C-alpha positions in Angstrom: 0.0 0.0 0.0 2.7 2.5 1.0 4.7 1.7 -2.2 1.7 2.1 -4.5 0.8 5.4 -2.7 4.4 6.7 -3.2 4.4 5.6 -6.9 1.1 7.4 -7.5 2.5 10.5 -5.8 5.5 10.5 -8.1 3.3 9.9 -11.2 1.0 12.8 -10.3 3.8 15.2 -9.7 5.4 14.3 -13.0 2.1 14.6 -14.8 1.5 18.1 -13.4 5.0 19.3 -14.2 4.8 17.8 -17.7 1.4 19.5 -18.3 2.9 22.9 -17.3 5.9 22.4 -19.5 3.8 21.3 -22.5 1.4 24.2 -22.1 4.4 26.7 -22.1 5.9 25.0 -25.1 2.7 25.0 -27.1 1.6 28.6 -26.4 0.7 30.8 -29.3 3.8 32.3 -30.9 2.7 35.8 -29.8 3.8 34.8 -26.2 7.3 33.6 -27.4 8.5 36.7 -29.3 10.6 39.3 -27.5 8.8 42.3 -25.9 7.8 44.8 -28.6 8.1 48.6 -27.8 4.3 48.9 -27.5 4.3 46.0 -25.0 6.9 47.8 -22.9 4.6 50.8 -22.9 1.8 48.6 -21.6 4.1 47.3 -18.8 5.0 50.8 -17.8 1.4 51.9 -17.2 -0.5 51.7 -13.9 -3.6 49.5 -13.9 -5.8 52.6 -13.7 -4.3 53.9 -16.9 -4.7 50.5 -18.6 -8.3 50.3 -17.6 -8.9 53.7 -19.1 -7.2 52.6 -22.3 -9.5 49.5 -22.5 -12.6 51.6 -21.8 -11.6 53.9 -24.7 -10.7 50.9 -26.9 -7.1 52.2 -27.2 -5.7 48.9 -25.9 -7.2 45.5 -26.1 -7.3 43.1 -23.1 -5.5 40.5 -25.2 -2.6 42.8 -25.9 -2.2 43.5 -22.2 -2.5 39.8 -21.4 0.2 38.9 -23.9 2.6 41.6 -22.7 2.3 40.3 -19.1 2.2 36.7 -20.3 5.7 37.1 -21.9 7.2 38.4 -18.7 5.4 35.8 -16.6 7.0 33.0 -18.7 10.4 34.6 -18.2 9.7 34.9 -14.4 8.8 31.2 -14.4 12.1 30.3 -16.1 14.0 32.3 -13.5 12.1 31.6 -10.3 9.6 28.7 -10.8 6.8 30.9 -9.5 4.0 29.7 -11.7 1.8 26.5 -11.2 -1.0 26.6 -13.7 -0.8 28.5 -17.1 -4.2 30.0 -18.0 -3.2 32.1 -21.1 -5.3 30.4 -23.8 -8.3 30.2 -21.5 -7.8 33.8 -20.4 -7.9 35.0 -24.1 -11.3 33.3 -24.4 -12.5 34.8 -21.2 -11.4 38.2 -22.2 -13.5 37.9 -25.4 -16.6 36.2 -23.9 -16.8 36.5 -20.2 -15.2 39.6 -18.7 -17.0 42.9 -18.3 -15.0 45.4 -20.5 -16.9 48.3 -18.8 -15.8 47.2 -15.3 -13.3 49.0 -13.0 -10.6 46.4 -13.7 -11.3 46.0 -17.4 -8.6 44.0 -19.2 -6.2 43.7 -16.2 -4.4 40.4 -15.9 -4.5 39.1 -12.3 -2.4 36.3 -10.9 -3.8 34.0 -8.3 -2.3 31.9 -5.5 -2.7 28.2 -6.4 -5.3 27.8 -3.6 -8.0 29.9 -5.5 -10.7 28.1 -7.4 -10.7 28.6 -11.2 -13.0 26.5 -13.4 -11.2 23.8 -15.4 -8.2 23.7 -13.1 -7.0 21.9 -10.0 -6.4 23.4 -6.6 -3.4 21.4 -5.7 -2.1 23.5 -2.7 1.1 21.6 -3.5 -0.3 18.2 -2.4 -0.3 15.5 -5.1 -3.6 14.0 -3.8 -5.4 17.2 -4.9 -4.3 16.9 -8.6 -6.4 15.6 -11.4 -9.6 17.1 -9.9 -10.4 20.2 -11.9 -13.2 22.4 -10.6 -16.4 22.7 -12.6 -17.0 26.4 -11.9 -15.2 29.6 -10.7 -15.1 30.4 -7.0 -16.5 33.7 -5.7 -13.1 35.5 -6.0 -12.8 34.7 -9.7 -16.5 35.5 -10.4 -16.0 39.0 -8.9 -12.8 39.5 -10.8 -14.4 38.6 -14.1 -17.4 40.8 -13.4 -15.0 43.6 -12.7 -13.3 43.1 -16.0 -10.1 41.4 -14.7 -8.5 38.4 -16.4 -7.1 35.6 -14.3 -4.0 34.4 -16.2 -1.7 32.3 -14.0 -1.8 30.5 -10.6 1.3 30.7 -8.4 3.5 28.5 -6.2 3.2 28.0 -2.5 4.2 25.5 0.3 2.2 22.3 0.8 1.2 23.1 4.4 0.7 26.9 3.8 2.6 27.3 7.1 5.9 28.5 5.9 7.8 31.6 4.7 9.0 29.4 1.8 7.2 28.1 -1.3 8.3 24.6 -2.2 6.4 21.4 -2.8 6.8 18.1 -4.7 4.1 18.9 -7.2 5.6 22.1 -8.6 9.1 22.3 -7.2 11.0 25.1 -5.4 10.2 28.7 -6.0 13.2 31.1 -5.8 13.7 34.7 -4.9 14.0 36.9 -8.0 16.8 38.9 -6.4 18.9 35.9 -5.3 18.1 32.3 -6.3 19.6 30.9 -3.1 16.9 32.5 -1.0 13.2 32.1 -0.6 10.7 34.5 -2.1 8.6 34.1 1.0 5.5 32.1 1.8 3.0 30.9 1.7 2.2 33.3 -1.1 5.7 33.2 -2.4 5.0 32.5 -6.1 2.9 35.7 -6.2 5.6 37.8 -4.7 8.3 36.5 -7.0 6.1 37.1 -10.1 5.1 40.6 -9.0 8.7 41.6 -8.1 9.9 40.3 -11.4 7.3 42.3 -13.3 5.3 39.4 -14.6 2.1 40.7 -13.0 0.9 43.9 -11.5 -1.9 42.5 -9.3 -2.1 39.2 -7.4 -4.2 37.7 -4.7 -2.8 35.6 -1.9 -3.9 34.5 1.6 -2.5 35.3 5.1 -2.7 33.3 8.3 0.6 34.2 10.0 2.1 36.6 7.5 1.6 34.9 4.2 1.1 37.9 2.0 3.3 40.2 4.1 6.5 38.1 4.5 6.6 37.4 0.7 6.2 41.1 -0.1 9.1 41.9 2.4 11.3 39.0 1.1 10.8 39.7 -2.6 10.2 43.5 -2.9 6.5 44.2 -3.6 3.5 45.6 -1.9 0.7 43.8 0.0 -2.2 44.4 2.3 -3.4 42.0 5.0 -7.2 42.7 5.2 -9.3 42.0 8.2 -11.7 39.0 8.1 -15.0 39.8 6.4 -13.6 42.4 4.1 -12.5 39.9 1.4 -14.1 36.7 0.1 -13.0 33.3 1.5 -15.3 30.9 -0.3 -14.1 29.0 -3.4 -10.7 28.3 -2.0 -8.8 25.2 -0.9 -6.5 25.0 2.1 -4.2 22.7 4.1 -6.3 23.2 7.2 -10.1 23.2 6.4 -12.1 24.1 9.5 -9.4 26.0 11.2 -11.1 29.3 12.3 -9.3 30.2 15.5 -6.7 32.3 13.5 -8.6 32.7 10.3 -6.8 32.8 7.0 -7.6 36.0 5.0 -7.4 36.3 1.2 -5.8 39.7 0.4 -4.2 41.6 -2.5 -0.6 42.0 -3.5 0.8 44.4 -6.1 3.9 45.7 -7.9 3.2 49.3 -6.8 1.3 51.0 -4.1 -0.9 52.9 -6.6 -2.0 49.7 -8.1 -2.6 48.1 -4.7 -4.9 51.0 -3.6 -6.8 51.2 -6.9 -7.3 47.4 -7.1 -8.5 47.2 -3.4 -10.9 50.1 -3.8 -12.3 48.7 -7.1 -12.6 45.2 -5.8 -14.6 46.2 -2.7 -16.6 48.5 -5.0 -17.9 45.3 -6.6 -19.9 44.6 -3.4 -18.2 41.2 -2.7 -20.9 40.4 0.0 -23.3 39.7 -2.9 -21.0 36.9 -4.0 -19.9 35.4 -0.6 -21.9 35.3 2.6 -18.8 35.7 4.7 -18.1 39.2 3.5 -19.4 42.2 5.6 -21.6 44.6 3.6 -19.1 47.4 4.1 -18.7 49.9 1.3 -15.4 51.5 0.5 -15.1 54.6 2.7 -13.7 57.4 0.6 -14.0 59.8 3.5 -11.7 57.7 5.7 -9.1 57.4 2.9 -9.3 61.2 2.2 -9.0 62.0 5.9 -5.7 60.2 6.3 -4.3 61.4 3.0 -5.0 65.0 4.0 -4.4 65.0 7.8 -1.6 67.4 8.4 0.1 65.8 11.4 -0.1 62.1 12.0 0.7 60.3 15.3 2.9 57.3 14.4 4.0 54.6 16.9 7.2 52.7 16.2 7.4 49.2 17.5 11.1 48.5 17.2 11.1 45.0 18.7 8.7 42.3 19.7 10.9 41.3 22.6 11.3 37.8 21.1 13.6 38.4 18.2 15.1 41.9 17.8 15.2 43.0 14.2 18.4 42.5 12.3 20.5 45.5 11.3 19.0 45.6 7.8 15.4 45.5 9.1 16.1 48.0 11.9 17.7 50.4 9.4 14.6 50.3 7.1 12.4 51.0 10.1 14.5 53.9 11.2 14.6 55.2 7.6 10.8 55.4 7.6 10.6 56.9 11.1 13.2 59.6 10.2 11.4 60.4 6.9 8.0 60.8 8.7 9.6 63.0 11.4 11.2 65.2 8.7 7.7 65.7 7.3 6.4 67.1 10.6 4.6 64.0 11.9 4.7 63.0 15.6 6.8 59.8 15.7 7.4 58.0 18.9 8.4 54.5 20.2 5.8 52.2 21.6 5.8 49.0 23.5 2.5 47.2 23.1 1.1 44.5 25.3 3.4 41.5 25.2 3.8 40.3 21.5 5.3 37.1 23.0 2.0 36.3 24.7 0.3 36.7 21.4 2.8 34.4 19.7 2.1 31.7 22.4 -1.6 32.0 22.1 -1.8 32.2 18.3 0.6 29.3 17.6 -1.3 27.0 20.0 -4.6 28.0 18.5 -3.5 27.6 14.9 -2.2 24.1 15.6 -4.7 23.0 18.2 -5.5 19.9 16.2 -2.0 18.6 16.8 -1.0 19.4 13.1 -3.1 16.4 12.1 -5.2 18.1 9.5 -2.4 19.5 7.3 -0.5 16.2 7.7 -3.5 14.1 6.6 -3.1 15.2 2.9 0.5 13.9 2.6 1.1 10.7 0.6 3.9 8.3 1.4 7.3 9.9 0.8 5.9 13.3 0.0 8.3 16.1 0.9 7.3 18.4 3.8 8.5 21.9 4.5 11.3 21.8 7.1 9.6 24.4 9.3 6.3 22.5 9.3 8.1 19.3 9.9 9.6 20.9 13.0 6.2 21.8 14.3 5.0 18.2 13.8 8.2 16.8 15.5 7.6 18.8 18.7 3.9 18.2 18.6 4.3 14.5 18.5 7.1 14.2 21.0 5.8 12.2 24.0 4.7 14.5 26.7 7.0 13.2 29.4 10.1 13.7 27.2 8.8 17.1 26.1 8.3 18.1 29.7 11.9 17.1 30.6 13.1 19.1 27.6 11.0 22.1 28.7 12.6 21.9 32.2 16.1 21.7 30.7 15.5 24.7 28.4 13.8 26.8 31.0 15.8 26.1 34.1 19.2 24.9 32.9 19.6 27.0 29.7 17.6 29.9 31.2 15.6 30.3 28.0 12.0 31.1 29.1 11.0 32.2 25.6 11.6 29.0 23.8 10.5 26.9 26.8 7.2 28.8 27.0 6.5 28.0 23.4 7.2 24.3 23.9 5.5 23.8 27.2 2.0 23.2 26.0 2.8 22.3 22.4 0.4 19.4 22.1 -3.1 18.7 20.7 -5.8 20.5 22.6 -9.1 19.2 24.0 -12.2 21.2 23.5 -11.9 22.5 27.0 -8.3 23.6 26.4 -9.2 25.1 23.1 -12.0 27.2 24.6 -9.6 28.5 27.3 -7.2 29.6 24.6 -10.0 31.4 22.8 -10.8 33.2 26.0 -7.1 34.2 26.4 -7.1 35.4 22.7 -10.2 37.6 23.3 -8.7 39.0 26.6 -5.5 39.9 24.7 -7.4 41.6 21.9 -9.3 43.7 24.4 -6.2 44.6 26.2 -4.4 45.6 23.0 -7.4 47.7 21.9 -7.5 49.5 25.2 -3.7 50.2 25.0 -4.0 51.6 21.5 -7.0 53.8 22.4 -6.0 55.1 25.8 -2.2 54.9 25.9 -0.6 55.0 22.4 -3.4 57.1 20.8 -1.7 56.7 17.4 -3.1 57.0 13.9 -1.0 54.0 12.8 2.0 51.9 13.8 5.1 50.9 11.9 7.0 47.7 12.7 9.5 45.4 11.0 7.7 42.7 8.9 10.2 40.1 10.1 13.4 40.0 12.1 15.5 39.3 9.0 15.2 39.7 5.2 14.5 36.6 3.1 15.6 33.2 4.5 17.8 30.8 2.5 16.1 27.7 1.1 15.2 25.2 3.8 15.9 27.9 6.4 12.5 27.6 8.0 13.8 24.5 9.8 15.5 27.1 12.1 13.2 30.1 11.7 9.8 28.6 11.9 8.9 30.3 15.2 10.2 33.7 14.3 7.0 35.0 12.7 5.8 37.2 15.6 6.0 40.5 13.7 3.2 39.4 11.4 1.4 36.7 13.4 0.6 39.3 16.1 -1.8 41.1 13.7 -3.5 37.9 12.5 -4.4 37.2 16.2 -5.7 40.8 16.5 -7.3 40.7 13.0 -5.8 44.1 12.2 -5.3 45.6 8.8 -1.6 45.7 7.9 0.3 46.6 4.8 3.9 46.1 3.5 6.0 48.8 1.8 9.5 47.9 0.4 12.0 50.5 1.6 15.6 49.5 0.8 17.9 46.6 0.0 20.4 44.8 2.3 23.7 46.7 2.2 26.8 44.6 3.2 28.5 47.6 4.5 25.7 49.1 6.6 23.9 45.9 7.8 26.6 43.7 9.3 26.1 42.5 12.9 28.1 44.5 15.4 31.3 43.0 16.8 29.6 43.0 20.2 26.7 40.7 19.0 26.5 37.7 21.2 24.8 34.8 19.6 25.1 32.6 22.7 22.8 34.8 24.8 19.9 34.7 22.3 16.8 32.8 23.1 16.0 29.7 21.0 13.6 31.6 18.6 16.1 34.3 18.0 19.0 31.8 17.5 16.9 30.2 14.7 16.5 33.5 13.0 20.0 34.9 13.4 21.6 31.6 12.4 20.5 32.6 8.9 21.5 36.2 8.9 24.5 37.2 6.8 24.5 40.7 5.4 27.2 39.8 2.8 25.3 36.8 1.4 22.0 38.7 1.6 23.4 41.8 -0.2 20.7 43.2 -2.5 17.7 41.4 -0.9 14.7 43.7 -0.3 13.8 45.1 3.1 10.4 46.4 3.9 8.4 48.0 6.7 4.9 47.0 8.0 2.2 49.7 8.4 -0.5 48.7 10.8 -4.0 50.0 11.5 -6.8 48.4 13.5 -9.6 46.0 12.4 -11.3 46.8 9.2 -9.2 49.9 8.6 -8.0 49.0 5.0 -8.8 52.5 3.7 -6.8 54.2 6.5 -3.8 51.8 6.2 -3.5 52.3 2.4 -3.8 56.1 2.9 -1.0 56.0 5.5 1.1 53.8 3.3 0.9 56.5 0.7 2.0 59.1 3.3 4.9 56.9 4.2 6.0 56.5 0.6 5.6 60.3 0.0 7.8 60.9 3.0 10.4 58.5 1.7 10.2 60.3 -1.7 11.1 63.6 -0.1 13.7 62.2 2.3 16.1 59.7 0.7 14.0 58.2 -2.0 11.5 55.3 -2.3 12.3 51.7 -3.1 13.6 50.9 -6.6 11.6 48.1 -8.2 13.3 45.4 -10.3 13.3 46.5 -13.9 11.5 44.3 -16.4 14.1 42.6 -18.6 
């Protein structure tokens, strides 16, 4: 049985990769020619400009699709970011199904592999999910088509969706477009690689612990983690169906901030609650967006550390660069220390894996590769409790590492009673954080590092799996949070100081800093996270624009990768 299961796994992986290669090889010749000057003009326009051109019949959706299709194929060759190729189908949709009068008319949109498109699998990187194409579009794709957008590729991800890497047996390893020895992020890593490379302007991913934010930080693009209820969730597949304690949220990613804002505003303008019962009937609030675009003096809190893993020199420098630019523009910028982010990490990690990791492991076939970070979670989860308790005692009292010990102490499957207690702790933490923000910090928005380090090297999540607190915190809180790329790792400016003592780090920080090397990481993107509160997408996007404007006037904004 195990042998036949393994052989079927290998056959399914080979079949999907062969299908992808064959589809690329047999694309219409228009996708295989070098970029023409008029196509480069298309690639240089914002989606708002392209929509206007389609409305005026200056540019056809097929011309836009072919321009981005060419770059997407090149991105695939360089980074292995694409799973399913939809170009021929997309050309048919653009002629027969999409609304050419919609707010996204003719815009190609890339989709994380977990999103339902008629005629295609949702593998989520598991071979058991292949060969099962869906009969109809999910809610997300129906909205996109009604808005005029054209889904044209699906993108790579990790099997478990619980990693800042994007590798699986079905599709292979996705690479960072800046440095192929590093991850583009995860779990929406294929999207980030494609967007950063220039093979798409708009993508949609999902985020349960940082999965649209870490990839934007690692690869150098923009993203917005929406609050639950603002974005559709039906018509998707996942590695953890039924997990609602820390809900996964589908959210947009983009190559530029202008595109991210225009797309988000247009998408919510389509009234997604009419397509998906989980979406709140909450219109786009232009007045909120305008208020924070025009407010003369903003109060900006700076969370410089989560007290679990201090940010590396590169990430600290990017945060300081933004704080300095905002101060120079006359805003009130001050350091803050919110209620224990470590407590949030403990609560959130136990809730997310309260089933003992059994659900995401149930989809694996014999011999199927698992992400090293997820494998670590499973290893500690399945360690016999007496042994785990002895290990906890040794880490806590002999090594003096209460941080790592505290994460391990109750790392086991939860009973319903234990689960409800954790939910109670979650709600108490959220209430405490809300009160702190309202009564003590009294800030318009907060800026933080998106991660302690820039991109991790391949298989690095084996060591860094627990160092996700800078993003995971806001999943537990369900706050709106965006990513702005700021700079690149500089081997001269971002070295660890001579006084840096690796031995004194806690176990989580050791896992992160084991991977930090400013010389090897030279040129990798570094971003900053802009945080609002629940359902404050309009405010967060407006404040992201204020941040980018401040950077423009004080040292310059991030330089995107040029389309080759």
